N, CA, C and O atoms as a DFTB+ gen file, in Angstrom:
264 C
 N C O
     1  1     142.988     113.492     213.609
     2  2     143.030     114.173     212.336
     3  2     143.713     115.530     212.506
     4  3     143.395     116.271     213.437
     5  1     144.631     115.852     211.631
     6  2     145.369     117.106     211.698
     7  2     144.632     118.189     210.934
     8  3     144.151     117.963     209.824
     9  1     144.548     119.350     211.529
    10  2     143.917     120.493     210.881
    11  2     145.010     121.354     210.273
    12  3     145.884     121.834     210.995
    13  1     144.982     121.559     208.976
    14  2     145.937     122.413     208.287
    15  2     145.229     123.691     207.865
    16  3     144.563     123.725     206.831
    17  1     145.373     124.749     208.671
    18  2     144.663     125.986     208.367
    19  2     145.215     126.660     207.119
    20  3     146.367     126.465     206.734
    21  1     144.361     127.449     206.511
    22  2     144.796     128.231     205.354
    23  2     145.715     129.349     205.842
    24  3     145.749     129.641     207.038
    25  1     146.465     129.980     204.925
    26  2     147.318     131.110     205.343
    27  2     146.538     132.219     206.025
    28  3     147.062     132.867     206.931
    29  1     145.284     132.458     205.607
    30  2     144.479     133.487     206.258
    31  2     144.190     133.134     207.709
    32  3     144.200     134.008     208.576
    33  1     143.931     131.854     207.978
    34  2     143.679     131.428     209.346
    35  2     144.937     131.556     210.188
    36  3     144.861     131.921     211.361
    37  1     146.083     131.263     209.611
    38  2     147.333     131.421     210.354
    39  2     147.518     132.863     210.771
    40  3     147.892     133.143     211.910
    41  1     147.257     133.780     209.853
    42  2     147.414     135.193     210.162
    43  2     146.495     135.612     211.303
    44  3     146.894     136.395     212.165
    45  1     145.277     135.101     211.317
    46  2     144.327     135.472     212.360
    47  2     144.756     134.949     213.724
    48  3     144.492     135.588     214.743
    49  1     145.410     133.803     213.752
    50  2     145.834     133.238     215.034
    51  2     147.111     133.871     215.537
    52  3     147.348     133.900     216.745
    53  1     147.944     134.380     214.639
    54  2     149.202     135.015     215.038
    55  2     148.900     136.485     215.298
    56  3     148.946     137.320     214.395
    57  1     148.590     136.774     216.555
    58  2     148.149     138.122     216.913
    59  2     148.800     138.557     218.226
    60  3     149.598     137.824     218.808
    61  1     148.455     139.735     218.672
    62  2     149.061     140.298     219.889
    63  2     148.773     139.425     221.107
    64  3     149.582     139.380     222.033
    65  1     147.648     138.738     221.121
    66  2     147.336     137.848     222.241
    67  2     148.328     136.700     222.349
    68  3     148.777     136.360     223.444
    69  1     148.670     136.104     221.210
    70  2     149.662     135.027     221.199
    71  2     151.034     135.557     221.617
    72  3     151.726     134.945     222.431
    73  1     151.411     136.694     221.052
    74  2     152.717     137.285     221.371
    75  2     152.801     137.596     222.861
    76  3     153.803     137.286     223.507
    77  1     151.757     138.205     223.405
    78  2     151.735     138.541     224.831
    79  2     151.800     137.286     225.700
    80  3     152.502     137.275     226.711
    81  1     151.084     136.237     225.321
    82  2     151.094     134.997     226.101
    83  2     152.484     134.372     226.124
    84  3     152.944     133.905     227.166
    85  1     153.152     134.364     224.971
    86  2     154.497     133.784     224.912
    87  2     155.483     134.649     225.697
    88  3     156.302     134.123     226.449
    89  1     155.411     135.965     225.529
    90  2     156.314     136.847     226.280
    91  2     156.070     136.721     227.787
    92  3     157.019     136.746     228.572
    93  1     154.819     136.589     228.188
    94  2     154.500     136.414     229.616
    95  2     155.062     135.095     230.141
    96  3     155.576     135.036     231.258
    97  1     154.963     134.038     229.334
    98  2     155.527     132.746     229.744
    99  2     157.042     132.855     229.901
   100  3     157.607     132.314     230.852
   101  1     157.695     133.546     228.982
   102  2     159.145     133.733     229.098
   103  2     159.497     134.485     230.379
   104  3     160.408     134.087     231.105
   105  1     158.781     135.564     230.652
   106  2     159.027     136.345     231.870
   107  2     158.812     135.489     233.124
   108  3     159.590     135.572     234.074
   109  1     157.767     134.676     233.123
   110  2     157.482     133.859     234.307
   111  2     158.537     132.781     234.536
   112  3     158.656     132.249     235.640
   113  1     159.295     132.462     233.502
   114  2     160.380     131.480     233.623
   115  2     161.737     132.152     233.823
   116  3     162.777     131.496     233.754
   117  1     161.721     133.463     234.070
   118  2     162.955     134.168     234.405
   119  2     163.691     134.812     233.250
   120  3     164.803     135.308     233.435
   121  1     163.102     134.821     232.060
   122  2     163.723     135.483     230.908
   123  2     163.214     136.921     230.849
   124  3     162.029     137.173     231.066
   125  1     164.106     137.858     230.555
   126  2     163.732     139.277     230.563
   127  2     164.239     139.983     229.309
   128  3     165.262     139.610     228.735
   129  1     163.507     141.000     228.904
   130  2     163.912     141.817     227.765
   131  2     165.127     142.655     228.173
   132  3     165.337     142.903     229.360
   133  1     165.926     143.089     227.197
   134  2     167.108     143.895     227.530
   135  2     166.718     145.187     228.245
   136  3     165.645     145.742     228.010
   137  1     167.609     145.657     229.121
   138  2     167.383     146.906     229.846
   139  2     168.027     148.102     229.155
   140  3     168.018     149.209     229.692
   141  1     168.585     147.886     227.969
   142  2     169.297     148.944     227.252
   143  2     168.375     150.004     226.682
   144  3     167.212     150.113     227.070
   145  1     168.913     150.783     225.751
   146  2     168.136     151.852     225.105
   147  2     166.911     151.287     224.391
   148  3     166.851     150.100     224.071
   149  1     165.926     152.175     224.146
   150  2     164.683     151.749     223.505
   151  2     164.920     151.039     222.180
   152  3     164.265     150.037     221.893
   153  1     165.852     151.546     221.365
   154  2     166.063     150.908     220.068
   155  2     166.576     149.480     220.233
   156  3     166.229     148.605     219.440
   157  1     167.390     149.238     221.245
   158  2     167.876     147.879     221.522
   159  2     166.729     146.977     221.959
   160  3     166.630     145.827     221.530
   161  1     165.872     147.506     222.809
   162  2     164.706     146.736     223.273
   163  2     163.762     146.427     222.114
   164  3     163.270     145.306     221.988
   165  1     163.511     147.436     221.263
   166  2     162.598     147.247     220.134
   167  2     163.152     146.233     219.144
   168  3     162.399     145.427     218.597
   169  1     164.450     146.263     218.912
   170  2     165.063     145.292     218.008
   171  2     164.942     143.876     218.569
   172  3     164.666     142.931     217.829
   173  1     165.148     143.734     219.878
   174  2     165.039     142.418     220.513
   175  2     163.605     141.897     220.424
   176  3     163.387     140.717     220.150
   177  1     162.641     142.768     220.653
   178  2     161.237     142.365     220.575
   179  2     160.876     141.990     219.139
   180  3     160.219     140.973     218.915
   181  1     161.293     142.786     218.179
   182  2     161.020     142.486     216.773
   183  2     161.617     141.165     216.342
   184  3     160.977     140.383     215.639
   185  1     162.838     140.918     216.764
   186  2     163.492     139.642     216.422
   187  2     162.737     138.472     217.054
   188  3     162.533     137.442     216.412
   189  1     162.324     138.633     218.315
   190  2     161.592     137.569     219.004
   191  2     160.256     137.285     218.309
   192  3     159.858     136.125     218.194
   193  1     159.566     138.317     217.850
   194  2     158.291     138.125     217.157
   195  2     158.526     137.371     215.840
   196  3     157.758     136.476     215.488
   197  1     159.583     137.735     215.123
   198  2     159.910     137.031     213.890
   199  2     160.214     135.562     214.133
   200  3     159.767     134.697     213.381
   201  1     160.971     135.285     215.178
   202  2     161.295     133.901     215.519
   203  2     160.056     133.135     215.979
   204  3     159.931     131.937     215.726
   205  1     159.147     133.828     216.653
   206  2     157.892     133.190     217.059
   207  2     157.087     132.774     215.830
   208  3     156.460     131.714     215.824
   209  1     157.105     133.600     214.802
   210  2     156.444     133.235     213.557
   211  2     157.026     131.958     212.975
   212  3     156.287     131.101     212.489
   213  1     158.349     131.827     213.022
   214  2     159.001     130.604     212.547
   215  2     158.639     129.415     213.431
   216  3     158.434     128.307     212.938
   217  1     158.562     129.651     214.740
   218  2     158.224     128.589     215.681
   219  2     156.830     128.033     215.417
   220  3     156.650     126.815     215.397
   221  1     155.840     128.901     215.213
   222  2     154.489     128.392     215.010
   223  2     154.398     127.594     213.712
   224  3     153.660     126.611     213.642
   225  1     155.141     128.007     212.681
   226  2     155.159     127.232     211.432
   227  2     155.805     125.872     211.668
   228  3     155.287     124.854     211.208
   229  1     156.919     125.843     212.371
   230  2     157.601     124.575     212.656
   231  2     156.726     123.677     213.516
   232  3     156.675     122.466     213.297
   233  1     156.037     124.259     214.490
   234  2     155.171     123.495     215.387
   235  2     154.078     122.761     214.617
   236  3     153.688     121.651     214.978
   237  1     153.587     123.393     213.550
   238  2     152.536     122.781     212.749
   239  2     153.068     121.998     211.559
   240  3     152.296     121.519     210.729
   241  1     154.393     121.867     211.477
   242  2     154.989     121.072     210.415
   243  2     155.041     121.746     209.067
   244  3     155.125     121.077     208.037
   245  1     154.993     123.049     209.061
   246  2     155.069     123.801     207.803
   247  2     156.513     124.167     207.526
   248  3     157.317     124.313     208.447
   249  1     156.835     124.314     206.257
   250  2     158.161     124.790     205.926
   251  2     158.100     126.286     205.642
   252  3     157.018     126.841     205.453
   253  1     159.259     126.938     205.613
   254  2     159.307     128.389     205.419
   255  2     158.969     128.813     204.004
   256  3     158.794     130.006     203.755
   257  1     158.874     127.896     203.082
   258  2     158.605     128.240     201.686
   259  2     157.134     128.527     201.426
   260  3     156.802     129.062     200.368
   261  1     156.244     128.193     202.351
   262  2     154.804     128.406     202.138
   263  2     154.417     129.811     202.466
   264  3     153.247     130.172     202.346
């Protein structure tokens, strides 16, 4: 049986712990954040977090319109 959480539940699961776990997995597989200026690093991190949000929706079979 598939569990379809409410939007509030999705928000609770998408937290710093999830972001840190995914970033740690990327680092352990040899992927690294840019070494450039802070603004470049912050933009890369922000973009990655946004894409992670899209990934979790896709993983659960949700579309971006919800």
